[in-house]
Chimera marker file (.cmm) of the C-alpha trace (Angstrom):
<marker_set name="trace">
<marker id="1" x="58.997" y="15.865" z="2.906" r="1" g="1" b="0" radius="0.5"/>
<marker id="2" x="56.366" y="16.472" z="5.582" r="1" g="1" b="0" radius="0.5"/>
<marker id="3" x="54.578" y="13.241" z="4.681" r="1" g="1" b="0" radius="0.5"/>
<marker id="4" x="57.786" y="11.260" z="5.255" r="1" g="1" b="0" radius="0.5"/>
<marker id="5" x="58.261" y="12.917" z="8.638" r="1" g="1" b="0" radius="0.5"/>
<marker id="6" x="54.649" y="12.172" z="9.566" r="1" g="1" b="0" radius="0.5"/>
<marker id="7" x="55.150" y="8.512" z="8.626" r="1" g="1" b="0" radius="0.5"/>
<marker id="8" x="58.250" y="8.380" z="10.842" r="1" g="1" b="0" radius="0.5"/>
<marker id="9" x="56.047" y="9.661" z="13.669" r="1" g="1" b="0" radius="0.5"/>
<marker id="10" x="53.565" y="6.859" z="12.974" r="1" g="1" b="0" radius="0.5"/>
<marker id="11" x="50.863" y="9.140" z="11.552" r="1" g="1" b="0" radius="0.5"/>
<marker id="12" x="48.787" y="8.904" z="8.390" r="1" g="1" b="0" radius="0.5"/>
<marker id="13" x="48.191" y="11.802" z="6.058" r="1" g="1" b="0" radius="0.5"/>
<marker id="14" x="46.493" y="12.617" z="2.798" r="1" g="1" b="0" radius="0.5"/>
<marker id="15" x="48.793" y="14.339" z="0.329" r="1" g="1" b="0" radius="0.5"/>
<marker id="16" x="47.403" y="16.533" z="-2.441" r="1" g="1" b="0" radius="0.5"/>
<marker id="17" x="49.110" y="18.431" z="-5.237" r="1" g="1" b="0" radius="0.5"/>
<marker id="18" x="47.376" y="21.814" z="-5.106" r="1" g="1" b="0" radius="0.5"/>
<marker id="19" x="45.260" y="24.165" z="-3.043" r="1" g="1" b="0" radius="0.5"/>
<marker id="20" x="42.200" y="23.349" z="-5.159" r="1" g="1" b="0" radius="0.5"/>
<marker id="21" x="42.701" y="19.612" z="-4.586" r="1" g="1" b="0" radius="0.5"/>
<marker id="22" x="43.048" y="20.226" z="-0.861" r="1" g="1" b="0" radius="0.5"/>
<marker id="23" x="39.747" y="22.136" z="-0.772" r="1" g="1" b="0" radius="0.5"/>
<marker id="24" x="38.008" y="19.344" z="-2.679" r="1" g="1" b="0" radius="0.5"/>
<marker id="25" x="39.443" y="16.807" z="-0.243" r="1" g="1" b="0" radius="0.5"/>
<marker id="26" x="38.121" y="18.800" z="2.712" r="1" g="1" b="0" radius="0.5"/>
<marker id="27" x="34.588" y="18.589" z="1.350" r="1" g="1" b="0" radius="0.5"/>
<marker id="28" x="34.494" y="14.820" z="1.867" r="1" g="1" b="0" radius="0.5"/>
<marker id="29" x="36.965" y="14.293" z="4.721" r="1" g="1" b="0" radius="0.5"/>
<marker id="30" x="37.408" y="15.537" z="8.252" r="1" g="1" b="0" radius="0.5"/>
<marker id="31" x="40.873" y="16.283" z="9.601" r="1" g="1" b="0" radius="0.5"/>
<marker id="32" x="42.377" y="16.930" z="13.004" r="1" g="1" b="0" radius="0.5"/>
<marker id="33" x="45.049" y="19.189" z="11.502" r="1" g="1" b="0" radius="0.5"/>
<marker id="34" x="45.942" y="20.676" z="8.127" r="1" g="1" b="0" radius="0.5"/>
<marker id="35" x="49.524" y="21.208" z="6.981" r="1" g="1" b="0" radius="0.5"/>
<marker id="36" x="49.679" y="23.709" z="4.116" r="1" g="1" b="0" radius="0.5"/>
<marker id="37" x="52.492" y="25.176" z="2.075" r="1" g="1" b="0" radius="0.5"/>
<marker id="38" x="52.346" y="28.921" z="1.524" r="1" g="1" b="0" radius="0.5"/>
<marker id="39" x="53.318" y="28.467" z="-2.132" r="1" g="1" b="0" radius="0.5"/>
<marker id="40" x="50.945" y="25.674" z="-3.170" r="1" g="1" b="0" radius="0.5"/>
<marker id="41" x="50.276" y="25.387" z="-6.898" r="1" g="1" b="0" radius="0.5"/>
<marker id="42" x="47.019" y="26.898" z="-8.112" r="1" g="1" b="0" radius="0.5"/>
<marker id="43" x="45.958" y="28.538" z="-4.861" r="1" g="1" b="0" radius="0.5"/>
<marker id="44" x="48.300" y="30.133" z="-2.370" r="1" g="1" b="0" radius="0.5"/>
<marker id="45" x="48.352" y="29.015" z="1.230" r="1" g="1" b="0" radius="0.5"/>
<marker id="46" x="46.760" y="32.330" z="2.202" r="1" g="1" b="0" radius="0.5"/>
<marker id="47" x="43.917" y="31.914" z="-0.316" r="1" g="1" b="0" radius="0.5"/>
<marker id="48" x="43.475" y="28.279" z="0.736" r="1" g="1" b="0" radius="0.5"/>
<marker id="49" x="43.283" y="29.248" z="4.419" r="1" g="1" b="0" radius="0.5"/>
<marker id="50" x="40.802" y="32.038" z="3.725" r="1" g="1" b="0" radius="0.5"/>
<marker id="51" x="38.555" y="29.597" z="1.881" r="1" g="1" b="0" radius="0.5"/>
<marker id="52" x="38.804" y="26.980" z="4.652" r="1" g="1" b="0" radius="0.5"/>
<marker id="53" x="37.930" y="29.568" z="7.291" r="1" g="1" b="0" radius="0.5"/>
<marker id="54" x="34.960" y="30.734" z="5.202" r="1" g="1" b="0" radius="0.5"/>
<marker id="55" x="33.699" y="27.148" z="4.853" r="1" g="1" b="0" radius="0.5"/>
<marker id="56" x="34.125" y="26.546" z="8.583" r="1" g="1" b="0" radius="0.5"/>
<marker id="57" x="31.785" y="29.393" z="9.475" r="1" g="1" b="0" radius="0.5"/>
<marker id="58" x="28.763" y="27.267" z="8.609" r="1" g="1" b="0" radius="0.5"/>
<marker id="59" x="29.947" y="24.255" z="10.625" r="1" g="1" b="0" radius="0.5"/>
<marker id="60" x="31.185" y="26.083" z="13.703" r="1" g="1" b="0" radius="0.5"/>
<marker id="61" x="34.298" y="23.891" z="13.748" r="1" g="1" b="0" radius="0.5"/>
<marker id="62" x="37.845" y="25.150" z="13.311" r="1" g="1" b="0" radius="0.5"/>
<marker id="63" x="40.644" y="22.900" z="12.103" r="1" g="1" b="0" radius="0.5"/>
<marker id="64" x="44.149" y="24.107" z="12.969" r="1" g="1" b="0" radius="0.5"/>
<marker id="65" x="46.154" y="25.044" z="9.890" r="1" g="1" b="0" radius="0.5"/>
<marker id="66" x="49.928" y="24.865" z="10.129" r="1" g="1" b="0" radius="0.5"/>
<marker id="67" x="51.557" y="26.661" z="7.222" r="1" g="1" b="0" radius="0.5"/>
<marker id="68" x="55.058" y="25.979" z="5.991" r="1" g="1" b="0" radius="0.5"/>
<marker id="69" x="57.217" y="28.590" z="4.346" r="1" g="1" b="0" radius="0.5"/>
<marker id="70" x="60.784" y="29.561" z="3.603" r="1" g="1" b="0" radius="0.5"/>
<marker id="71" x="59.862" y="33.241" z="4.055" r="1" g="1" b="0" radius="0.5"/>
<marker id="72" x="60.988" y="34.049" z="7.569" r="1" g="1" b="0" radius="0.5"/>
<marker id="73" x="60.411" y="37.785" z="7.903" r="1" g="1" b="0" radius="0.5"/>
<marker id="74" x="58.175" y="38.964" z="10.716" r="1" g="1" b="0" radius="0.5"/>
<marker id="75" x="55.916" y="40.874" z="8.309" r="1" g="1" b="0" radius="0.5"/>
<marker id="76" x="55.235" y="37.714" z="6.286" r="1" g="1" b="0" radius="0.5"/>
<marker id="77" x="54.805" y="35.644" z="9.437" r="1" g="1" b="0" radius="0.5"/>
<marker id="78" x="52.231" y="38.073" z="10.808" r="1" g="1" b="0" radius="0.5"/>
<marker id="79" x="50.350" y="38.213" z="7.495" r="1" g="1" b="0" radius="0.5"/>
<marker id="80" x="49.988" y="34.422" z="7.547" r="1" g="1" b="0" radius="0.5"/>
<marker id="81" x="48.582" y="34.497" z="11.066" r="1" g="1" b="0" radius="0.5"/>
<marker id="82" x="46.274" y="37.363" z="10.096" r="1" g="1" b="0" radius="0.5"/>
<marker id="83" x="45.006" y="35.209" z="7.202" r="1" g="1" b="0" radius="0.5"/>
<marker id="84" x="43.794" y="32.598" z="9.702" r="1" g="1" b="0" radius="0.5"/>
<marker id="85" x="46.717" y="30.223" z="9.955" r="1" g="1" b="0" radius="0.5"/>
<marker id="86" x="47.415" y="28.945" z="13.441" r="1" g="1" b="0" radius="0.5"/>
<marker id="87" x="51.173" y="28.453" z="13.282" r="1" g="1" b="0" radius="0.5"/>
<marker id="88" x="53.908" y="29.165" z="10.757" r="1" g="1" b="0" radius="0.5"/>
<marker id="89" x="57.160" y="27.246" z="11.217" r="1" g="1" b="0" radius="0.5"/>
<marker id="90" x="59.841" y="27.896" z="8.645" r="1" g="1" b="0" radius="0.5"/>
<marker id="91" x="61.486" y="25.343" z="6.377" r="1" g="1" b="0" radius="0.5"/>
<marker id="92" x="63.364" y="23.120" z="6.690" r="1" g="1" b="0" radius="0.5"/>
<marker id="93" x="61.302" y="21.414" z="9.351" r="1" g="1" b="0" radius="0.5"/>
<marker id="94" x="63.017" y="18.869" z="11.560" r="1" g="1" b="0" radius="0.5"/>
<marker id="95" x="61.114" y="15.908" z="12.963" r="1" g="1" b="0" radius="0.5"/>
<marker id="96" x="61.411" y="17.138" z="16.554" r="1" g="1" b="0" radius="0.5"/>
<marker id="97" x="59.809" y="20.476" z="15.659" r="1" g="1" b="0" radius="0.5"/>
<marker id="98" x="57.033" y="18.765" z="13.690" r="1" g="1" b="0" radius="0.5"/>
<marker id="99" x="56.309" y="16.434" z="16.620" r="1" g="1" b="0" radius="0.5"/>
<marker id="100" x="56.068" y="19.417" z="18.975" r="1" g="1" b="0" radius="0.5"/>
<marker id="101" x="53.712" y="21.255" z="16.582" r="1" g="1" b="0" radius="0.5"/>
<marker id="102" x="51.469" y="18.224" z="16.243" r="1" g="1" b="0" radius="0.5"/>
<marker id="103" x="51.307" y="17.781" z="19.989" r="1" g="1" b="0" radius="0.5"/>
<marker id="104" x="50.414" y="21.436" z="20.447" r="1" g="1" b="0" radius="0.5"/>
<marker id="105" x="47.655" y="21.557" z="17.848" r="1" g="1" b="0" radius="0.5"/>
<marker id="106" x="45.970" y="18.106" z="17.893" r="1" g="1" b="0" radius="0.5"/>
<link id1="1" id2="2" r="1" g="1" b="0" radius="0.2"/>
<link id1="2" id2="3" r="1" g="1" b="0" radius="0.2"/>
<link id1="3" id2="4" r="1" g="1" b="0" radius="0.2"/>
<link id1="4" id2="5" r="1" g="1" b="0" radius="0.2"/>
<link id1="5" id2="6" r="1" g="1" b="0" radius="0.2"/>
<link id1="6" id2="7" r="1" g="1" b="0" radius="0.2"/>
<link id1="7" id2="8" r="1" g="1" b="0" radius="0.2"/>
<link id1="8" id2="9" r="1" g="1" b="0" radius="0.2"/>
<link id1="9" id2="10" r="1" g="1" b="0" radius="0.2"/>
<link id1="10" id2="11" r="1" g="1" b="0" radius="0.2"/>
<link id1="11" id2="12" r="1" g="1" b="0" radius="0.2"/>
<link id1="12" id2="13" r="1" g="1" b="0" radius="0.2"/>
<link id1="13" id2="14" r="1" g="1" b="0" radius="0.2"/>
<link id1="14" id2="15" r="1" g="1" b="0" radius="0.2"/>
<link id1="15" id2="16" r="1" g="1" b="0" radius="0.2"/>
<link id1="16" id2="17" r="1" g="1" b="0" radius="0.2"/>
<link id1="17" id2="18" r="1" g="1" b="0" radius="0.2"/>
<link id1="18" id2="19" r="1" g="1" b="0" radius="0.2"/>
<link id1="19" id2="20" r="1" g="1" b="0" radius="0.2"/>
<link id1="20" id2="21" r="1" g="1" b="0" radius="0.2"/>
<link id1="21" id2="22" r="1" g="1" b="0" radius="0.2"/>
<link id1="22" id2="23" r="1" g="1" b="0" radius="0.2"/>
<link id1="23" id2="24" r="1" g="1" b="0" radius="0.2"/>
<link id1="24" id2="25" r="1" g="1" b="0" radius="0.2"/>
<link id1="25" id2="26" r="1" g="1" b="0" radius="0.2"/>
<link id1="26" id2="27" r="1" g="1" b="0" radius="0.2"/>
<link id1="27" id2="28" r="1" g="1" b="0" radius="0.2"/>
<link id1="28" id2="29" r="1" g="1" b="0" radius="0.2"/>
<link id1="29" id2="30" r="1" g="1" b="0" radius="0.2"/>
<link id1="30" id2="31" r="1" g="1" b="0" radius="0.2"/>
<link id1="31" id2="32" r="1" g="1" b="0" radius="0.2"/>
<link id1="32" id2="33" r="1" g="1" b="0" radius="0.2"/>
<link id1="33" id2="34" r="1" g="1" b="0" radius="0.2"/>
<link id1="34" id2="35" r="1" g="1" b="0" radius="0.2"/>
<link id1="35" id2="36" r="1" g="1" b="0" radius="0.2"/>
<link id1="36" id2="37" r="1" g="1" b="0" radius="0.2"/>
<link id1="37" id2="38" r="1" g="1" b="0" radius="0.2"/>
<link id1="38" id2="39" r="1" g="1" b="0" radius="0.2"/>
<link id1="39" id2="40" r="1" g="1" b="0" radius="0.2"/>
<link id1="40" id2="41" r="1" g="1" b="0" radius="0.2"/>
<link id1="41" id2="42" r="1" g="1" b="0" radius="0.2"/>
<link id1="42" id2="43" r="1" g="1" b="0" radius="0.2"/>
<link id1="43" id2="44" r="1" g="1" b="0" radius="0.2"/>
<link id1="44" id2="45" r="1" g="1" b="0" radius="0.2"/>
<link id1="45" id2="46" r="1" g="1" b="0" radius="0.2"/>
<link id1="46" id2="47" r="1" g="1" b="0" radius="0.2"/>
<link id1="47" id2="48" r="1" g="1" b="0" radius="0.2"/>
<link id1="48" id2="49" r="1" g="1" b="0" radius="0.2"/>
<link id1="49" id2="50" r="1" g="1" b="0" radius="0.2"/>
<link id1="50" id2="51" r="1" g="1" b="0" radius="0.2"/>
<link id1="51" id2="52" r="1" g="1" b="0" radius="0.2"/>
<link id1="52" id2="53" r="1" g="1" b="0" radius="0.2"/>
<link id1="53" id2="54" r="1" g="1" b="0" radius="0.2"/>
<link id1="54" id2="55" r="1" g="1" b="0" radius="0.2"/>
<link id1="55" id2="56" r="1" g="1" b="0" radius="0.2"/>
<link id1="56" id2="57" r="1" g="1" b="0" radius="0.2"/>
<link id1="57" id2="58" r="1" g="1" b="0" radius="0.2"/>
<link id1="58" id2="59" r="1" g="1" b="0" radius="0.2"/>
<link id1="59" id2="60" r="1" g="1" b="0" radius="0.2"/>
<link id1="60" id2="61" r="1" g="1" b="0" radius="0.2"/>
<link id1="61" id2="62" r="1" g="1" b="0" radius="0.2"/>
<link id1="62" id2="63" r="1" g="1" b="0" radius="0.2"/>
<link id1="63" id2="64" r="1" g="1" b="0" radius="0.2"/>
<link id1="64" id2="65" r="1" g="1" b="0" radius="0.2"/>
<link id1="65" id2="66" r="1" g="1" b="0" radius="0.2"/>
<link id1="66" id2="67" r="1" g="1" b="0" radius="0.2"/>
<link id1="67" id2="68" r="1" g="1" b="0" radius="0.2"/>
<link id1="68" id2="69" r="1" g="1" b="0" radius="0.2"/>
<link id1="69" id2="70" r="1" g="1" b="0" radius="0.2"/>
<link id1="70" id2="71" r="1" g="1" b="0" radius="0.2"/>
<link id1="71" id2="72" r="1" g="1" b="0" radius="0.2"/>
<link id1="72" id2="73" r="1" g="1" b="0" radius="0.2"/>
<link id1="73" id2="74" r="1" g="1" b="0" radius="0.2"/>
<link id1="74" id2="75" r="1" g="1" b="0" radius="0.2"/>
<link id1="75" id2="76" r="1" g="1" b="0" radius="0.2"/>
<link id1="76" id2="77" r="1" g="1" b="0" radius="0.2"/>
<link id1="77" id2="78" r="1" g="1" b="0" radius="0.2"/>
<link id1="78" id2="79" r="1" g="1" b="0" radius="0.2"/>
<link id1="79" id2="80" r="1" g="1" b="0" radius="0.2"/>
<link id1="80" id2="81" r="1" g="1" b="0" radius="0.2"/>
<link id1="81" id2="82" r="1" g="1" b="0" radius="0.2"/>
<link id1="82" id2="83" r="1" g="1" b="0" radius="0.2"/>
<link id1="83" id2="84" r="1" g="1" b="0" radius="0.2"/>
<link id1="84" id2="85" r="1" g="1" b="0" radius="0.2"/>
<link id1="85" id2="86" r="1" g="1" b="0" radius="0.2"/>
<link id1="86" id2="87" r="1" g="1" b="0" radius="0.2"/>
<link id1="87" id2="88" r="1" g="1" b="0" radius="0.2"/>
<link id1="88" id2="89" r="1" g="1" b="0" radius="0.2"/>
<link id1="89" id2="90" r="1" g="1" b="0" radius="0.2"/>
<link id1="90" id2="91" r="1" g="1" b="0" radius="0.2"/>
<link id1="91" id2="92" r="1" g="1" b="0" radius="0.2"/>
<link id1="92" id2="93" r="1" g="1" b="0" radius="0.2"/>
<link id1="93" id2="94" r="1" g="1" b="0" radius="0.2"/>
<link id1="94" id2="95" r="1" g="1" b="0" radius="0.2"/>
<link id1="95" id2="96" r="1" g="1" b="0" radius="0.2"/>
<link id1="96" id2="97" r="1" g="1" b="0" radius="0.2"/>
<link id1="97" id2="98" r="1" g="1" b="0" radius="0.2"/>
<link id1="98" id2="99" r="1" g="1" b="0" radius="0.2"/>
<link id1="99" id2="100" r="1" g="1" b="0" radius="0.2"/>
<link id1="100" id2="101" r="1" g="1" b="0" radius="0.2"/>
<link id1="101" id2="102" r="1" g="1" b="0" radius="0.2"/>
<link id1="102" id2="103" r="1" g="1" b="0" radius="0.2"/>
<link id1="103" id2="104" r="1" g="1" b="0" radius="0.2"/>
<link id1="104" id2="105" r="1" g="1" b="0" radius="0.2"/>
<link id1="105" id2="106" r="1" g="1" b="0" radius="0.2"/>
</marker_set>
């Protein structure tokens, strides 16, 4: 869904099927922004973010991570931010909200 919205906004994206695949992709590619689902197969969004933040320590660069979730409680929201995510909009995400997030974090 997010990839279709990004295409409507005229942006390219790489789409992967799991948290492990996303980490492998990050080893050979540089990104302006990462969109991650909290419930990715194989590695949760929290575990994925923790690993990305650990890898970034050696480079000194920080890529914004926008996490998507259907869990809207404030406790969950805060735990995602505490894990190193930069923003946590809830699903479903409308194109206007995605455009605003991209503008804020790119």
